[in-house]
Phi, psi and omega in degrees: 000158178282177186296341179279005184238028184285341181292154179290154177240162179208166178074201178266131179245142172278141178238120185236105175281140183211134174279167169307132182304324182290337182263346184280163173058042181297332181287353176272002185301330177293340184253333186227148174290167178303316180296317180293323178295318178297318179295322179293316179301319178294318180300314182289321175303311179300319179299312181300315182292322177297316181295314180299317180297315183287343181291333184059020180269348182232160181275341181181178182232133173247118177260131180253120184200160172246012186247122179303324182293325177289319178300317179297317178296321180296315181295331177296337177265004181083012181278155170272148183240135174236127178288144177299136178297135179302333182276355184295127180257352183206169176297324178300319178299318180296312182294315181299321178295321177294317179295320179296321179297316178297315181299320180295336181262006171105005177293137181281330185203163178227140176242108179273123179235138174288156187269008185234052181245083189288345181260359184301138177237160180305320179297332178292321178297316178296324179295336177275330183274321186303321181296347179294345176295333182235001183225158177268330185225132175236129186233140172226124183276161172281165184293343176284351178083353186248323186265168182249120179265341178209139179215117177252136183228136176222112356291173189296337182250022184292342184212131171289132185277166181238024180300139185098341175290141182297338174231061187295327181298308179299321180297320177296316180297314181299315181294320180293320179292322179297328179272003180058041178269152178279124187245135170243129177257124181255117179262104187219116185296327182287321176291324182291333187278112172237169184244101180255316185233179181303323180297319178297317180296320179297319177298319179296316180299318179294321182292333180278000000 
């Protein structure tokens, strides 16, 4: 963690990995200009952090990024920022390093959330955290059926993550079962809905 994160942490923390807004959402280029894509990425990031904060289901938020503009936006929401490790070769490496950092500082659990969930509501965050009372791993898949949009772990380092894997949801389930961990699967349309391509963006515009 950076120097603004030296204080001890406790409870369940949200972990939100985020790219530079200007570099994110490249697959939306057929529908949005570069400027509009950057603004959209910032809008959804702000939404996720506001929702997580208002849910009162977590003790704090750790944002993982290599972009100063994202770090500044995160701190505006009261989040702690951790720079991506230079040695990280994948999103899983970035997330695992963040979870390990939280665990070393006393966090009881971690909830990894993607930064592009425009339909997320406070009750959804609580629905992901509450099962940790009886489970070690809580999973919510993306609407494509393959990726993982939310992963809660208790303790935060109980499972090495598979973020970045083309079928990360299945990889998480297989790894958790192999480790004989108690798994809860959360089927939630709002958590599942992310915006990757033009069709997703069009659906969001219609829903609004």
